[in-house]
Chimera marker file (.cmm) of the C-alpha trace (Angstrom):
<marker_set name="trace">
<marker id="1" x="-26.880" y="-12.471" z="-60.085" r="1" g="1" b="0" radius="0.5"/>
<marker id="2" x="-28.761" y="-10.707" z="-57.370" r="1" g="1" b="0" radius="0.5"/>
<marker id="3" x="-28.632" y="-13.492" z="-54.793" r="1" g="1" b="0" radius="0.5"/>
<marker id="4" x="-32.407" y="-13.429" z="-54.478" r="1" g="1" b="0" radius="0.5"/>
<marker id="5" x="-33.719" y="-16.937" z="-54.213" r="1" g="1" b="0" radius="0.5"/>
<marker id="6" x="-30.236" y="-18.332" z="-53.585" r="1" g="1" b="0" radius="0.5"/>
<marker id="7" x="-30.317" y="-21.757" z="-51.966" r="1" g="1" b="0" radius="0.5"/>
<marker id="8" x="-29.905" y="-21.920" z="-48.218" r="1" g="1" b="0" radius="0.5"/>
<marker id="9" x="-26.863" y="-23.943" z="-47.162" r="1" g="1" b="0" radius="0.5"/>
<marker id="10" x="-27.732" y="-27.172" z="-45.422" r="1" g="1" b="0" radius="0.5"/>
<marker id="11" x="-25.143" y="-28.684" z="-43.120" r="1" g="1" b="0" radius="0.5"/>
<marker id="12" x="-25.959" y="-32.272" z="-43.958" r="1" g="1" b="0" radius="0.5"/>
<marker id="13" x="-28.085" y="-33.953" z="-46.593" r="1" g="1" b="0" radius="0.5"/>
<marker id="14" x="-29.004" y="-37.606" z="-46.130" r="1" g="1" b="0" radius="0.5"/>
<marker id="15" x="-29.093" y="-39.306" z="-49.507" r="1" g="1" b="0" radius="0.5"/>
<marker id="16" x="-28.891" y="-42.815" z="-48.116" r="1" g="1" b="0" radius="0.5"/>
<marker id="17" x="-30.878" y="-45.161" z="-50.327" r="1" g="1" b="0" radius="0.5"/>
<marker id="18" x="-31.159" y="-42.702" z="-53.223" r="1" g="1" b="0" radius="0.5"/>
<marker id="19" x="-30.008" y="-43.721" z="-56.697" r="1" g="1" b="0" radius="0.5"/>
<marker id="20" x="-29.218" y="-40.661" z="-58.813" r="1" g="1" b="0" radius="0.5"/>
<marker id="21" x="-28.253" y="-40.421" z="-62.475" r="1" g="1" b="0" radius="0.5"/>
<marker id="22" x="-26.277" y="-37.308" z="-63.410" r="1" g="1" b="0" radius="0.5"/>
<marker id="23" x="-26.714" y="-36.564" z="-67.127" r="1" g="1" b="0" radius="0.5"/>
<marker id="24" x="-24.147" y="-34.157" z="-68.561" r="1" g="1" b="0" radius="0.5"/>
<marker id="25" x="-23.379" y="-32.925" z="-72.044" r="1" g="1" b="0" radius="0.5"/>
<marker id="26" x="-19.931" y="-33.143" z="-73.586" r="1" g="1" b="0" radius="0.5"/>
<marker id="27" x="-20.151" y="-29.878" z="-75.506" r="1" g="1" b="0" radius="0.5"/>
<marker id="28" x="-18.405" y="-27.511" z="-73.056" r="1" g="1" b="0" radius="0.5"/>
<marker id="29" x="-16.145" y="-29.601" z="-70.812" r="1" g="1" b="0" radius="0.5"/>
<marker id="30" x="-14.729" y="-26.628" z="-68.875" r="1" g="1" b="0" radius="0.5"/>
<marker id="31" x="-18.199" y="-25.831" z="-67.550" r="1" g="1" b="0" radius="0.5"/>
<marker id="32" x="-19.756" y="-29.293" z="-67.317" r="1" g="1" b="0" radius="0.5"/>
<marker id="33" x="-16.722" y="-30.850" z="-65.598" r="1" g="1" b="0" radius="0.5"/>
<marker id="34" x="-16.911" y="-28.271" z="-62.804" r="1" g="1" b="0" radius="0.5"/>
<marker id="35" x="-20.642" y="-28.799" z="-62.372" r="1" g="1" b="0" radius="0.5"/>
<marker id="36" x="-20.165" y="-32.570" z="-62.319" r="1" g="1" b="0" radius="0.5"/>
<marker id="37" x="-17.412" y="-32.277" z="-59.705" r="1" g="1" b="0" radius="0.5"/>
<marker id="38" x="-19.728" y="-30.216" z="-57.484" r="1" g="1" b="0" radius="0.5"/>
<marker id="39" x="-22.569" y="-32.697" z="-57.898" r="1" g="1" b="0" radius="0.5"/>
<marker id="40" x="-20.254" y="-35.615" z="-57.100" r="1" g="1" b="0" radius="0.5"/>
<marker id="41" x="-18.989" y="-33.884" z="-53.944" r="1" g="1" b="0" radius="0.5"/>
<marker id="42" x="-22.538" y="-33.359" z="-52.666" r="1" g="1" b="0" radius="0.5"/>
<marker id="43" x="-23.662" y="-36.867" z="-53.639" r="1" g="1" b="0" radius="0.5"/>
<marker id="44" x="-20.601" y="-38.455" z="-52.003" r="1" g="1" b="0" radius="0.5"/>
<marker id="45" x="-21.146" y="-36.433" z="-48.822" r="1" g="1" b="0" radius="0.5"/>
<marker id="46" x="-24.841" y="-37.379" z="-48.746" r="1" g="1" b="0" radius="0.5"/>
<marker id="47" x="-24.242" y="-41.112" z="-49.078" r="1" g="1" b="0" radius="0.5"/>
<marker id="48" x="-26.326" y="-41.406" z="-52.256" r="1" g="1" b="0" radius="0.5"/>
<marker id="49" x="-25.471" y="-43.920" z="-54.978" r="1" g="1" b="0" radius="0.5"/>
<marker id="50" x="-25.010" y="-42.337" z="-58.390" r="1" g="1" b="0" radius="0.5"/>
<marker id="51" x="-23.738" y="-42.790" z="-61.888" r="1" g="1" b="0" radius="0.5"/>
<marker id="52" x="-22.689" y="-40.323" z="-64.545" r="1" g="1" b="0" radius="0.5"/>
<marker id="53" x="-24.006" y="-40.474" z="-68.111" r="1" g="1" b="0" radius="0.5"/>
<marker id="54" x="-22.348" y="-38.224" z="-70.709" r="1" g="1" b="0" radius="0.5"/>
<marker id="55" x="-24.388" y="-37.287" z="-73.788" r="1" g="1" b="0" radius="0.5"/>
<marker id="56" x="-23.266" y="-35.544" z="-76.995" r="1" g="1" b="0" radius="0.5"/>
<marker id="57" x="-24.964" y="-32.244" z="-76.178" r="1" g="1" b="0" radius="0.5"/>
<marker id="58" x="-27.462" y="-30.467" z="-73.985" r="1" g="1" b="0" radius="0.5"/>
<marker id="59" x="-30.493" y="-31.321" z="-76.142" r="1" g="1" b="0" radius="0.5"/>
<marker id="60" x="-30.099" y="-35.118" z="-76.282" r="1" g="1" b="0" radius="0.5"/>
<marker id="61" x="-30.891" y="-36.338" z="-72.766" r="1" g="1" b="0" radius="0.5"/>
<marker id="62" x="-32.731" y="-39.424" z="-74.111" r="1" g="1" b="0" radius="0.5"/>
<marker id="63" x="-29.934" y="-40.567" z="-76.454" r="1" g="1" b="0" radius="0.5"/>
<marker id="64" x="-28.284" y="-43.072" z="-74.059" r="1" g="1" b="0" radius="0.5"/>
<marker id="65" x="-31.603" y="-44.871" z="-73.744" r="1" g="1" b="0" radius="0.5"/>
<marker id="66" x="-32.141" y="-44.854" z="-77.511" r="1" g="1" b="0" radius="0.5"/>
<marker id="67" x="-28.690" y="-46.287" z="-78.268" r="1" g="1" b="0" radius="0.5"/>
<marker id="68" x="-29.156" y="-49.267" z="-75.974" r="1" g="1" b="0" radius="0.5"/>
<marker id="69" x="-30.949" y="-52.115" z="-77.708" r="1" g="1" b="0" radius="0.5"/>
<marker id="70" x="-31.163" y="-54.260" z="-74.560" r="1" g="1" b="0" radius="0.5"/>
<marker id="71" x="-31.595" y="-53.013" z="-71.007" r="1" g="1" b="0" radius="0.5"/>
<marker id="72" x="-28.555" y="-53.245" z="-68.778" r="1" g="1" b="0" radius="0.5"/>
<marker id="73" x="-28.864" y="-56.198" z="-66.402" r="1" g="1" b="0" radius="0.5"/>
<marker id="74" x="-27.291" y="-54.297" z="-63.502" r="1" g="1" b="0" radius="0.5"/>
<marker id="75" x="-26.622" y="-50.540" z="-63.384" r="1" g="1" b="0" radius="0.5"/>
<marker id="76" x="-23.111" y="-49.543" z="-62.370" r="1" g="1" b="0" radius="0.5"/>
<marker id="77" x="-23.937" y="-47.398" z="-59.332" r="1" g="1" b="0" radius="0.5"/>
<marker id="78" x="-21.197" y="-45.600" z="-57.473" r="1" g="1" b="0" radius="0.5"/>
<marker id="79" x="-21.623" y="-45.639" z="-53.724" r="1" g="1" b="0" radius="0.5"/>
<marker id="80" x="-21.053" y="-42.339" z="-51.959" r="1" g="1" b="0" radius="0.5"/>
<link id1="1" id2="2" r="1" g="1" b="0" radius="0.2"/>
<link id1="2" id2="3" r="1" g="1" b="0" radius="0.2"/>
<link id1="3" id2="4" r="1" g="1" b="0" radius="0.2"/>
<link id1="4" id2="5" r="1" g="1" b="0" radius="0.2"/>
<link id1="5" id2="6" r="1" g="1" b="0" radius="0.2"/>
<link id1="6" id2="7" r="1" g="1" b="0" radius="0.2"/>
<link id1="7" id2="8" r="1" g="1" b="0" radius="0.2"/>
<link id1="8" id2="9" r="1" g="1" b="0" radius="0.2"/>
<link id1="9" id2="10" r="1" g="1" b="0" radius="0.2"/>
<link id1="10" id2="11" r="1" g="1" b="0" radius="0.2"/>
<link id1="11" id2="12" r="1" g="1" b="0" radius="0.2"/>
<link id1="12" id2="13" r="1" g="1" b="0" radius="0.2"/>
<link id1="13" id2="14" r="1" g="1" b="0" radius="0.2"/>
<link id1="14" id2="15" r="1" g="1" b="0" radius="0.2"/>
<link id1="15" id2="16" r="1" g="1" b="0" radius="0.2"/>
<link id1="16" id2="17" r="1" g="1" b="0" radius="0.2"/>
<link id1="17" id2="18" r="1" g="1" b="0" radius="0.2"/>
<link id1="18" id2="19" r="1" g="1" b="0" radius="0.2"/>
<link id1="19" id2="20" r="1" g="1" b="0" radius="0.2"/>
<link id1="20" id2="21" r="1" g="1" b="0" radius="0.2"/>
<link id1="21" id2="22" r="1" g="1" b="0" radius="0.2"/>
<link id1="22" id2="23" r="1" g="1" b="0" radius="0.2"/>
<link id1="23" id2="24" r="1" g="1" b="0" radius="0.2"/>
<link id1="24" id2="25" r="1" g="1" b="0" radius="0.2"/>
<link id1="25" id2="26" r="1" g="1" b="0" radius="0.2"/>
<link id1="26" id2="27" r="1" g="1" b="0" radius="0.2"/>
<link id1="27" id2="28" r="1" g="1" b="0" radius="0.2"/>
<link id1="28" id2="29" r="1" g="1" b="0" radius="0.2"/>
<link id1="29" id2="30" r="1" g="1" b="0" radius="0.2"/>
<link id1="30" id2="31" r="1" g="1" b="0" radius="0.2"/>
<link id1="31" id2="32" r="1" g="1" b="0" radius="0.2"/>
<link id1="32" id2="33" r="1" g="1" b="0" radius="0.2"/>
<link id1="33" id2="34" r="1" g="1" b="0" radius="0.2"/>
<link id1="34" id2="35" r="1" g="1" b="0" radius="0.2"/>
<link id1="35" id2="36" r="1" g="1" b="0" radius="0.2"/>
<link id1="36" id2="37" r="1" g="1" b="0" radius="0.2"/>
<link id1="37" id2="38" r="1" g="1" b="0" radius="0.2"/>
<link id1="38" id2="39" r="1" g="1" b="0" radius="0.2"/>
<link id1="39" id2="40" r="1" g="1" b="0" radius="0.2"/>
<link id1="40" id2="41" r="1" g="1" b="0" radius="0.2"/>
<link id1="41" id2="42" r="1" g="1" b="0" radius="0.2"/>
<link id1="42" id2="43" r="1" g="1" b="0" radius="0.2"/>
<link id1="43" id2="44" r="1" g="1" b="0" radius="0.2"/>
<link id1="44" id2="45" r="1" g="1" b="0" radius="0.2"/>
<link id1="45" id2="46" r="1" g="1" b="0" radius="0.2"/>
<link id1="46" id2="47" r="1" g="1" b="0" radius="0.2"/>
<link id1="47" id2="48" r="1" g="1" b="0" radius="0.2"/>
<link id1="48" id2="49" r="1" g="1" b="0" radius="0.2"/>
<link id1="49" id2="50" r="1" g="1" b="0" radius="0.2"/>
<link id1="50" id2="51" r="1" g="1" b="0" radius="0.2"/>
<link id1="51" id2="52" r="1" g="1" b="0" radius="0.2"/>
<link id1="52" id2="53" r="1" g="1" b="0" radius="0.2"/>
<link id1="53" id2="54" r="1" g="1" b="0" radius="0.2"/>
<link id1="54" id2="55" r="1" g="1" b="0" radius="0.2"/>
<link id1="55" id2="56" r="1" g="1" b="0" radius="0.2"/>
<link id1="56" id2="57" r="1" g="1" b="0" radius="0.2"/>
<link id1="57" id2="58" r="1" g="1" b="0" radius="0.2"/>
<link id1="58" id2="59" r="1" g="1" b="0" radius="0.2"/>
<link id1="59" id2="60" r="1" g="1" b="0" radius="0.2"/>
<link id1="60" id2="61" r="1" g="1" b="0" radius="0.2"/>
<link id1="61" id2="62" r="1" g="1" b="0" radius="0.2"/>
<link id1="62" id2="63" r="1" g="1" b="0" radius="0.2"/>
<link id1="63" id2="64" r="1" g="1" b="0" radius="0.2"/>
<link id1="64" id2="65" r="1" g="1" b="0" radius="0.2"/>
<link id1="65" id2="66" r="1" g="1" b="0" radius="0.2"/>
<link id1="66" id2="67" r="1" g="1" b="0" radius="0.2"/>
<link id1="67" id2="68" r="1" g="1" b="0" radius="0.2"/>
<link id1="68" id2="69" r="1" g="1" b="0" radius="0.2"/>
<link id1="69" id2="70" r="1" g="1" b="0" radius="0.2"/>
<link id1="70" id2="71" r="1" g="1" b="0" radius="0.2"/>
<link id1="71" id2="72" r="1" g="1" b="0" radius="0.2"/>
<link id1="72" id2="73" r="1" g="1" b="0" radius="0.2"/>
<link id1="73" id2="74" r="1" g="1" b="0" radius="0.2"/>
<link id1="74" id2="75" r="1" g="1" b="0" radius="0.2"/>
<link id1="75" id2="76" r="1" g="1" b="0" radius="0.2"/>
<link id1="76" id2="77" r="1" g="1" b="0" radius="0.2"/>
<link id1="77" id2="78" r="1" g="1" b="0" radius="0.2"/>
<link id1="78" id2="79" r="1" g="1" b="0" radius="0.2"/>
<link id1="79" id2="80" r="1" g="1" b="0" radius="0.2"/>
</marker_set>
């Protein structure tokens, strides 16, 4: 990686009022678990509400929606 286009560090991100869904595959846990941990750290620090949805692989992001026959009455959001 050259570092070109690297994100600029922001001291504080205000995610208050945001509801975020993190969708992660289960195929390569060593990589996805680290990425999830980083996302959770940033979301917790920002104050955003979030939930994690694990899917069988990287090409099935719609599968949790397909498996559910009825919509969930209340999402299980995690407050940051």
